[in-house]
N, C-alpha and C positions, 0 to 999 in steps of 0.2 A: 514206670514202664510196667511194675508190675499189676498195677491198678486198670491199665488199658487194655491189658492182657483179660483179666478179671472179668471188665465190663464187654468186652469183645463174647468172652466164653457165656456170660448172662445173657448178651442178647442174642445171640446162636441157639441156646435153651429155650430162648422164651420165642425164638423163631419156629424152633422145631414143635414144641408146646403146640402153637397157632396152629402149626400144619396138620399136628394129631388131629387137633381140636376138629377143623374142614374135615379131613380124611375120615373120620368120624362120622360128623353131623353128614355127608354126602352117602355114605355108605348104611348109616343108619336108618334104614326105611322103616320103623313102628316107634321111630322118636322118644327109646326109651335108655339112652345115654350110651347106648350098650352095642358091639357088635356081635350079632349073635346067628343059630344058624336059619333065623324065620330073615334074617337080614339079608341071609347070600341066598336064600332060595328064589326070595320076591326080586334081587338084583337077577338072577338067572332068568326067572319067570320075565323081566321087564325087557332083557336081553334077547330071550327068545324072540319076544313077541315081534320086537322091532327088527329083525331080524326075516321073521316070519312075513311083514310087512314090506321090507327090501325086496326078498325074493317073490312076493306075487305082483310088487310094482314091475320087477326087472319081467317079470313072465308075463304079463301085462305090455309093457313095451316090446316085446318079442313076436307077441302074437300080432300086437298092431301093426309091425314093420313087416310080419308075414303076410298079416292082409294086405297092405298097399302093396308090396311084389306082384301079389294075384292077381291086383284087379291092373295093376299096369301092364300083365302079362298077358291077361284073356282079355280087357281091353272093353268091360261087358257096355251095352246102352241099354237104358232105362225109361223106360215113358216119357220120365221129369227131363234126360237127356233134350228131349224131342226141343222143348221150350227154351232150354238155354240159349240165348244170343249168340254166345261163340259156336256153337254146334250148326255145321251148315252140310247138308248130305252130299257127299261129293256128286261127280258126272258119270263115273262108274260103279253101280252097283251088284252086288252078288244077292240072292235070293236062295237060301240053303236053311238045310233040317236043323234040328236043335243037335249040337255032337256033345259027346259023352264030356268033356272036359267043363263046358261052360251049365250043362244040364247039371251036374254033379258038385258041384262049387259054391259054396256056403253064400260067399261075395255077386255072386252071381243071380242070386236066387231073386223072380222076377225081373228078370232081362230080357229083353225084348231084339238082339242083334250082337252084334261088335263088331267094333274097326280093327285091319288089320293092315299093316304096310308093307308092302313086298317091291321088291326089284324099284323104290323111288318111289311108287303110286298107291298114295291113300285110298282104301276102299271100304266101305259101308257092307257087312256081311249081314243082312236080314232073316230072320229066323222066319220059316215057314209059315209057322202058327203064328205069326206076329206081323204080318205083310199089312191088315188091315189099319193098325195101331200108329202108322207113319202115313199115310194121308196122302201115296201117290197113286200115280194109274201105268198101268205098266201093259203093253202092246204087245202081242195081241192078247196076252192073259201072262199071269204069275206061273205059268209051267216050268218056264225056262229056270234057268242058272244066272245066266251074266248078261247085263243090263244097261244102255248107257244114255244119258239123259235127251230128250227129244231138243234141237236146237233154238226152237221158238218157243217151248214149256217148263220150265223148270220144275212143275210137279209132275209132268209125264216121262215114261223110260221106256224107251224101245228093246226089244230081245235082241241082243248083237248078233243073231244069226240073220234079222229081217231088217236091219238099221238100214242099212242101204237101198234095198228093196221098197223100202217104206218111203226113205224119204224122195225116190225119185217122183213115187207115184201124188205125194203128198205136192209135190210141188208142180205135176203136172196138170192135176185138179187147182190147186189157186192160179194158176196161168187162164184155164178154164172158164173157173169164178169171174177170175180179171176181166175178162172175155166180155161176156154177162153185165157187170156193172158198169163199166165201160159206156155199153151201147154198142157194141159192134156187131157188123152184120155179116162177118165171116172170120177166125181163124184159125188157123192150123198150127200142131205142134208136132215136131220132129225129133224125135230120139238119135241121135247120132255118136258111138265110138270112135274114137280115132282109132286108127291102124297102127299098131306094135311095131317101131323100127330098130333096128339093133346099129345101121350105122348108117350116117343121112352124111351130102354133104350140104349143107348150109350156104347159101347164096349171100353175101353182105346187101345191105338196102341201099340204093341206088338213089341218090337227089337229084330229084331233077329239079327242069330250069325253075319252076314256078315253086321250090323252096318247099316241095312234098317227100315225104321218103318211105320208099314201097315199106310196108311193116315186114319183118319175117317169118312172122308166125302166122299169117292172115287166116282167115277164118275158113277164105275159098279155095286155099291154096292146100288145106287141109288132106289128106287122104282116111275115109274111113271104111272100118272092116261093117259097122254094121248102122244101115238107117234105115230107121219105121217107123210111119206116123202113127204117133203116139196116142193124138188126140185132132178132131175137126168137127165143127160144127156152123151151122148156118143161121141165122138170129134175123130178124123182121128191125133191128135196131132201133133204137132210142135215147132218150137224153142220159147223159153218163150222170152215173151217181157216184160218189168218192166212195173206192174200194177198201176192204179193211185186206191187210197183206200179213199175212208171217212170216214164211219162209223166206220170199222175196225180197222182204222187206226194204234191202239195205243196198239191193241191185242197183249202181247207177240208170241202167237200161230201164228196166221197171219205174223206178223212180219219175224219168223224165216223160216214158209214157205215159206215164197216169198227170205228169204235171200240163203236157199239152195238150193231153183230151180234156180234162178241166177247164184250160181256157180258151172261152168262151171266143174271144177276138180274135183269134185265129185258129180255126176246126181243123183237128188230126182227121185225115183218111185215110192212111196208108204207113203199116209200120212192119219192120222186120229187123231182127236181131239176136243172137248167138249169148245164151247163158251158160256157164262154165259151173258144173254140178258141184265143184269142188268147193267153189267161193260159198255154196251157201249150204256146206256138210259139216256137222258137228265139231267132226274127230280128224284133229291134225296129227300128222306125220310123228311129230315127234312124240306122243302120247297114243298111238297108235305102236309104237316100239315096246314100250313101257307095257298096254295090254297083254301083247302077244307072249312075255317075257315071265307074266302071274300065267299066262294060261298055258304056258309051258312049265314053269314051274310046279303047277296043280297038276300037269299031267291032262291036262284038256282042252292040247290042239286040236284042231278039227283037220281039214283038206286042203284049208287055207288060212291066209295069215289076216290080219285088220289093216298092218302096212301095205299089204296085196293088192287090198282091196283099195284102200283111201289113195295106192297110186292108177290103179285104174279109174277111181274118181276122176282124177286130172285129167283124164282122156274124154269124158262124156261131155254130151251137150246138148240142149234144147235150143234146138234155133223155135223163133216165135213170131208167128208172120199173122198179122190183125189188119183188117178194112172194117172203117164206117162209113 
């Protein structure tokens, strides 16, 4: 028993000795087998260097995080952003002066605009001094603030104040050119605006003996507050050529007219139909509501709303009559 205790004591002493040697080796920085002030100084310097590196790494991480947060908040657009396949210029854009936040921010240095999202609507804000870099066309010029995309040309934007008037004239001009290309001898475009009513009894459709139904909203039964001849011309007539149509290319009446006129087996002599302007306007009422909310939030609301103009557009028509 005494021998066992003696062995344990010896082993413990040996382990302590080894531990001491290891400790001395770890602390002994100059390999002289002793612990002195030089070793302590070198350890302190080593620990200080490590702490400095850690502090620098933390500072760099914090700066990077701050930079990322600033990028997210200011959301700048750079020239290289335009080449990104994921970047798409939305239908509603704004041309504005370079504001102080973007001008003074280091992360926005060299930016040409920024993206903002308000009231659920994503909008690209283009700095006025960088308009040319976007490669877009602006009608009538780039001096306005808010623009909406031309429904027939993704690279053309129309000033919001001129939007509906511009499209009205564009479609009248297109019907004029359509008549010329199809070899018409005479055509007339009549602009009509349906009268606003607040209460109206609507007759139900009557089924006739032959199975036809009276259409409740027949164009002939509508009451119009405005009726004006927008365009009328006479031509000598010629063999039709296939026309290029932009604004009205999806309208079924226009497509049928072109198809029938180009059919040589049954030449068309006369056609008359109505075109509802809202069917070929680019702004839908749901988006107009968002645009109005953005304008109101920016205190840019004028004497009319985009929603009211979209609603007015649904009561506007072009009557097209053409003779060959």
